[in-house]
C-alpha positions as CSV (number, residue, x, y, z in Angstrom):
1,M,-46.0,-22.1,68.2
2,R,-42.4,-22.2,69.4
3,G,-42.3,-25.9,68.5
4,A,-43.4,-25.1,65.0
5,A,-40.8,-22.4,64.6
6,G,-38.1,-24.7,65.9
7,G,-39.1,-27.3,63.4
8,R,-38.9,-24.9,60.5
9,A,-35.5,-23.7,61.7
10,N,-34.2,-27.3,61.9
11,A,-35.6,-28.1,58.4
12,L,-34.0,-24.9,57.0
13,S,-30.6,-25.8,58.5
14,Q,-30.8,-29.3,57.1
15,G,-31.8,-27.9,53.7
16,R,-28.8,-25.5,53.7
17,G,-26.4,-28.3,54.5
18,E,-27.7,-30.6,51.8
19,G,-27.7,-27.6,49.3
20,R,-24.0,-27.0,50.0
21,A,-23.3,-30.7,49.5
22,L,-25.0,-30.7,46.1
23,G,-22.7,-27.8,44.9
24,Q,-22.2,-27.4,41.2
25,D,-24.9,-29.8,40.0
26,E,-27.7,-27.6,41.4
27,T,-26.1,-24.4,40.2
28,E,-26.6,-25.4,36.6
29,R,-30.4,-25.3,37.0
30,G,-30.0,-21.5,36.6
31,G,-33.1,-19.5,36.0
32,Q,-35.6,-22.1,37.2
33,V,-34.1,-21.9,40.8
34,V,-34.7,-18.2,41.0
35,F,-38.4,-18.4,40.1
36,I,-39.0,-21.4,42.4
37,A,-37.3,-19.6,45.4
38,A,-39.4,-16.5,44.8
39,E,-42.6,-18.5,44.6
40,Q,-41.8,-20.3,47.9
41,A,-41.0,-17.0,49.6
42,E,-44.4,-15.6,48.5
43,H,-46.1,-18.7,49.8
44,G,-44.4,-18.4,53.1
45,R,-45.5,-14.8,53.6
46,H,-49.2,-15.6,53.0
47,L,-49.6,-19.1,54.5
48,G,-46.8,-20.1,56.7
49,A,-45.8,-17.0,58.7
50,V,-46.2,-17.3,62.4
51,P,-48.2,-14.6,64.1
52,G,-46.2,-12.2,66.3
53,E,-42.9,-13.1,64.6
54,R,-41.0,-10.6,62.4
55,D,-41.6,-11.0,58.6
56,H,-38.2,-11.2,56.9
57,S,-39.6,-12.2,53.5
58,D,-38.3,-9.1,51.7
59,S,-34.7,-9.2,52.9
60,E,-34.3,-12.9,53.7
61,P,-37.0,-14.9,52.0
62,C,-35.6,-18.3,52.9
63,R,-36.2,-17.8,56.6
64,T,-40.0,-17.4,56.2
65,L,-40.4,-20.6,54.1
66,P,-42.3,-23.4,55.8
67,A,-40.6,-26.7,56.4
68,Q,-40.0,-28.3,53.0
69,P,-38.1,-31.3,51.8
70,A,-34.4,-30.9,51.2
71,A,-34.9,-30.7,47.4
72,V,-36.9,-27.5,47.8
73,S,-35.1,-25.9,50.8
74,E,-31.7,-26.2,49.1
75,L,-32.9,-23.7,46.4
76,C,-32.5,-20.8,48.8
77,V,-28.7,-21.2,48.9
78,L,-28.0,-21.5,45.2
79,S,-26.4,-18.6,43.4
80,V,-28.0,-17.0,40.4
81,P,-26.0,-17.7,37.2
82,R,-25.5,-15.0,34.6
83,I,-27.5,-15.4,31.5
84,S,-26.0,-14.1,28.3
85,I,-28.5,-12.6,25.8
86,P,-27.3,-12.6,22.2
87,T,-27.3,-9.2,20.6
88,M,-28.5,-8.2,17.2
89,G,-25.2,-6.6,16.2
90,A,-23.5,-9.9,15.5
91,K,-26.2,-11.0,13.2
92,K,-26.2,-7.7,11.3
93,T,-22.4,-8.0,11.0
94,D,-22.7,-11.5,9.6
95,D,-25.3,-10.4,7.1
96,G,-23.1,-7.5,5.9
97,S,-20.1,-9.8,5.5
98,S,-22.3,-12.3,3.5
99,I,-23.4,-9.5,1.2
100,I,-19.9,-8.3,0.6
101,W,-18.7,-11.8,-0.2
102,A,-21.6,-12.3,-2.6
103,I,-20.7,-9.0,-4.4
104,L,-17.1,-10.0,-4.7
105,L,-17.9,-13.4,-6.0
106,F,-20.3,-11.9,-8.6
107,L,-17.6,-9.4,-9.7
108,L,-15.0,-12.2,-10.0
109,F,-17.5,-14.2,-12.1
110,M,-18.1,-11.3,-14.4
111,V,-14.3,-10.7,-14.8
112,V,-13.9,-14.3,-15.9
113,A,-17.0,-14.8,-17.9
114,W,-17.6,-11.5,-19.7
115,P,-15.9,-12.6,-23.0
116,Y,-18.4,-15.5,-23.3
117,F,-21.4,-13.1,-22.9
118,L,-19.8,-10.7,-25.4
119,G,-19.3,-13.4,-27.9
120,T,-22.8,-14.7,-27.7
121,W,-24.2,-11.2,-27.9
122,L,-22.1,-10.5,-31.1
123,A,-23.2,-13.8,-32.6
124,V,-26.9,-13.0,-32.0
125,S,-26.4,-9.5,-33.3
126,L,-24.9,-10.8,-36.5
127,G,-27.9,-13.1,-37.1
128,A,-27.2,-16.3,-35.2
129,S,-30.1,-18.0,-33.4
130,N,-30.5,-18.0,-29.7
131,P,-29.8,-20.7,-28.7
132,S,-27.6,-22.1,-31.5
133,T,-24.2,-23.8,-32.0
134,A,-22.7,-20.7,-33.7
135,R,-23.7,-18.6,-30.7
136,S,-22.1,-21.0,-28.2
137,V,-19.0,-21.5,-30.3
138,T,-18.4,-17.7,-30.6
139,G,-18.8,-17.2,-26.9
140,W,-16.5,-20.1,-26.0
141,V,-13.8,-19.0,-28.5
142,L,-13.6,-15.6,-26.9
143,E,-13.7,-17.1,-23.4
144,V,-10.8,-19.5,-24.2
145,L,-8.8,-16.7,-25.7
146,W,-9.4,-14.6,-22.5
147,L,-8.5,-17.5,-20.2
148,G,-5.4,-18.2,-22.3
149,L,-4.3,-14.6,-22.0
150,W,-4.6,-14.9,-18.2
151,V,-2.6,-18.1,-18.2
152,W,0.1,-16.6,-20.4
153,F,0.2,-13.6,-18.1
154,G,0.5,-15.8,-15.1
155,V,3.3,-17.9,-16.6
156,W,5.1,-14.7,-17.7
157,A,4.8,-13.2,-14.3
158,W,6.1,-16.4,-12.7
159,L,9.1,-16.6,-15.1
160,E,9.9,-13.0,-14.6
161,N,9.8,-13.3,-10.8
162,K,11.9,-16.5,-11.0
163,R,14.4,-14.6,-13.2
164,K,14.6,-11.8,-10.8
165,Q,15.1,-14.2,-7.9
166,D,17.8,-16.1,-9.8
167,E,19.6,-12.8,-10.6
168,A,19.4,-11.6,-7.0
169,R,20.7,-15.0,-5.8
170,R,23.5,-14.9,-8.4
171,L,24.5,-11.4,-7.3
172,E,24.4,-12.4,-3.7
173,L,26.7,-15.4,-4.3
174,L,29.0,-13.2,-6.4
175,A,29.2,-10.6,-3.6
176,Q,30.0,-13.3,-1.1
177,Q,32.7,-14.8,-3.4
178,R,34.2,-11.4,-3.8
179,K,34.3,-10.9,0.0
180,R,36.1,-14.2,0.4
181,E,38.6,-13.4,-2.4
182,F,39.1,-9.7,-2.0
183,G,38.2,-9.0,1.6
184,S,35.4,-6.6,2.7
185,A,37.3,-3.4,1.7
186,G,38.5,-4.9,-1.5
187,A,35.1,-6.1,-2.5
188,R,33.7,-2.5,-2.0
189,L,36.4,-1.1,-4.2
190,Y,35.7,-3.6,-6.9
191,E,31.9,-3.0,-6.8
192,Q,32.6,0.7,-7.0
193,A,34.7,0.3,-10.1
194,D,32.1,-2.1,-11.7
195,A,29.3,0.3,-11.0
196,S,31.2,3.2,-12.7
197,V,31.9,1.0,-15.8
198,S,28.2,0.1,-16.0
199,K,27.2,3.8,-15.8
200,I,29.7,4.7,-18.5
201,A,28.3,2.0,-20.8
202,A,24.7,3.2,-20.2
203,S,25.5,6.9,-20.8
204,E,24.2,8.8,-23.8
205,A,27.7,9.7,-24.8
206,A,28.5,5.9,-25.2
207,R,25.2,5.1,-26.9
208,T,25.5,8.0,-29.5
209,G,29.1,7.2,-30.4
210,W,30.9,10.1,-28.7
211,L,33.2,7.7,-26.9
212,G,33.9,5.7,-30.0
213,D,33.6,1.9,-30.4
214,P,32.2,0.2,-27.3
215,A,34.9,-2.4,-27.4
216,D,37.4,0.4,-26.8
217,F,36.0,1.5,-23.4
218,D,34.6,-1.7,-21.8
219,F,37.3,-1.5,-19.0
220,R,37.5,-5.3,-18.9
221,V,41.3,-5.2,-18.6
222,D,41.1,-2.7,-15.8
223,L,38.6,-4.8,-13.9
224,E,40.7,-7.9,-14.3
225,A,43.8,-6.0,-13.0
226,I,41.8,-4.8,-10.0
227,A,40.6,-8.3,-9.2
228,S,44.0,-9.8,-9.6
229,N,45.7,-7.2,-7.3
230,L,42.9,-7.5,-4.7
231,R,43.1,-11.3,-4.7
232,R,46.9,-11.3,-4.4
233,A,46.7,-8.7,-1.5
234,E,44.1,-10.8,0.3
235,K,46.2,-14.0,0.0
236,I,49.2,-12.2,1.5
237,R,47.1,-10.8,4.3
238,T,45.7,-14.2,5.1
239,V,49.1,-15.9,5.3
240,T,50.6,-13.2,7.4
241,A,47.6,-13.0,9.8
242,D,49.1,-15.6,12.1
243,A,52.5,-13.8,12.4
244,S,51.5,-12.1,15.6
245,S,51.3,-15.5,17.4
246,I,54.8,-16.6,16.3
247,R,57.9,-15.6,18.3
248,D,61.7,-15.6,17.7
249,F,61.7,-14.4,14.1
250,S,65.0,-14.3,12.3
251,P,66.1,-11.2,10.5
252,A,65.2,-12.8,7.2
253,D,61.7,-13.6,8.5
254,K,61.2,-10.0,9.7
255,Q,62.3,-8.7,6.4
256,M,59.9,-11.1,4.6
257,L,57.0,-9.8,6.8
258,H,58.0,-6.2,6.1
259,D,58.1,-6.9,2.4
260,A,54.6,-8.5,2.6
261,K,53.2,-5.3,4.2
262,V,54.9,-3.2,1.6
263,E,53.5,-5.4,-1.2
264,I,50.0,-5.2,0.3
265,A,50.2,-1.4,0.4
266,K,51.5,-1.3,-3.1
267,L,48.7,-3.5,-4.5
268,E,46.0,-1.5,-2.6
269,N,47.4,1.8,-3.8
270,S,47.3,0.5,-7.4
271,V,43.7,-0.6,-7.0
272,K,42.6,2.7,-5.6
273,Q,44.3,4.6,-8.4
274,R,42.5,2.5,-11.0
275,V,39.2,2.9,-9.2
276,D,39.7,6.7,-9.0
277,L,40.6,6.8,-12.7
278,I,37.4,4.9,-13.7
279,G,35.4,7.3,-11.5
280,K,36.9,10.3,-13.3
281,C,35.9,8.7,-16.7
282,E,32.4,8.3,-15.3
283,Q,32.3,12.0,-14.3
284,Q,33.4,13.0,-17.8
285,T,30.6,11.0,-19.4
286,V,28.2,12.7,-17.1
287,D,29.5,16.1,-18.3
288,I,29.1,15.0,-21.9
289,D,25.5,13.9,-21.3
290,R,24.7,17.2,-19.6
291,A,26.2,19.2,-22.5
292,L,24.2,17.1,-25.0
293,R,21.0,17.6,-23.0
294,E,21.6,21.4,-22.8
295,E,22.2,21.5,-26.6
296,R,18.9,19.7,-27.3
297,E,17.1,22.1,-25.0
298,S,18.8,25.0,-26.8
299,D,17.7,23.7,-30.1
300,V,14.1,23.4,-28.8
301,M,14.1,27.0,-27.5
302,A,15.5,28.2,-30.8
303,K,12.7,26.5,-32.7
304,R,10.1,28.0,-30.4
305,R,11.6,31.5,-30.7
306,E,11.5,31.1,-34.5
307,D,7.9,30.0,-34.4
308,L,7.0,32.9,-32.2
309,R,8.6,35.4,-34.6
310,G,6.8,33.8,-37.5
311,R,3.4,34.1,-35.9
312,L,3.8,37.5,-34.2
313,G,5.7,39.3,-37.1
314,P,2.8,39.4,-39.6
315,I,0.4,40.6,-36.9
316,L,2.6,43.5,-35.9
317,Y,4.3,44.5,-39.2
318,G,2.0,43.2,-41.9
319,S,0.5,45.1,-44.8
320,Q,-2.9,45.3,-43.1
321,K,-1.5,47.3,-40.3
322,M,-3.8,50.1,-39.2
323,P,-2.7,53.3,-37.4
324,I,-3.2,53.0,-33.7
325,D,-4.5,56.7,-33.4
326,S,-6.7,56.7,-36.5
327,P,-10.2,58.2,-35.9
328,S,-13.3,56.0,-35.9
329,E,-15.7,56.9,-38.6
330,S,-18.5,54.9,-37.1
331,A,-18.1,56.6,-33.7
332,D,-18.2,60.0,-35.4
333,V,-21.4,59.1,-37.2
334,V,-23.2,57.9,-34.1
335,T,-22.1,61.0,-32.2
336,A,-23.3,63.4,-34.9
337,R,-26.6,61.6,-35.2
338,A,-27.2,61.7,-31.5
339,T,-26.4,65.4,-31.3
340,A,-28.8,66.2,-34.2
341,F,-31.5,64.1,-32.4
342,H,-31.2,66.1,-29.2
343,E,-31.2,69.4,-31.1
344,L,-34.3,68.5,-33.1
345,K,-36.1,67.2,-29.9
346,A,-35.3,70.6,-28.2
347,L,-36.9,72.5,-31.1
348,I,-40.0,70.4,-31.1
349,D,-40.4,70.8,-27.4
350,K,-40.0,74.6,-27.7
351,H,-42.7,74.8,-30.4
352,R,-45.1,72.7,-28.3
353,L,-44.5,75.0,-25.3
354,D,-45.2,78.1,-27.4
355,A,-48.4,76.7,-28.9
356,A,-49.6,75.8,-25.4
357,N,-49.0,79.3,-24.1
358,D,-50.9,80.9,-27.0
């Protein structure tokens, strides 16, 4: 008995060593290993267990197995792989996505093809045969017109977008050029003046002729003067920028640098005065627009008041006016008849009572 147990232990140890040597190749056999190991453990409990020895089949099934070849014993040391079970949610999600795509494609087809169906229906309604050449031609004519409209709209949208991009690029290049010529501060002053001029030209006062001929207030001369002064000031500032790194100036050089600073200040002051003047003109046009708007609103209110007087006057003061406290003849008649009815009913009830007592 002890010899048989020792043989099984030696076979088990040999099987474990060979199982560890096999490694990853045997691990891939997955679920089959688990079922074979369970079957061998059950077989060991019923047939190969040694009497008097402890049965470890529940906790350690490999120790109760009889001596087996290495291919079978090595199954006890293999790990159980995880088996992924596909869920039904993924399939339902795919089906829902397919339905949505099918609906979208159908709607797209109807958006493109509905003129053809409309044309064929109109042709058949007007007496064309189904099928017939007239029916097909009518449908395709409407379809071509519809597609041509879409093509025209696409080309127009592309051209409009290209125009906006070109305009934005032009303005960007112009702004960069102004910064190079006028400097950052000078470019802001020029843009402020240009914006004021644009608002003046777009105002109601300018459009309705309250400011006179548009050629008289285009401010072109002022903008050119502003640009010229800013350009001259920036050139002087650029030339004198390196003066701080130069030493041993003569009195004439120092006077020249001082004159340059004075000239820059004079040019910038002139520019600011013109910009402020154009801004005041813009504010005046805003005031004129507000006055014109208030005058229109006042005219509208006057017309509404006149209409109200015209509709309410005849109702209050017309010839068909009736006194507010005049008596109601109909109410008097109903009241008198009701009183007479009650009096007559009281007399009849009295006669009936007297007759019943007699």
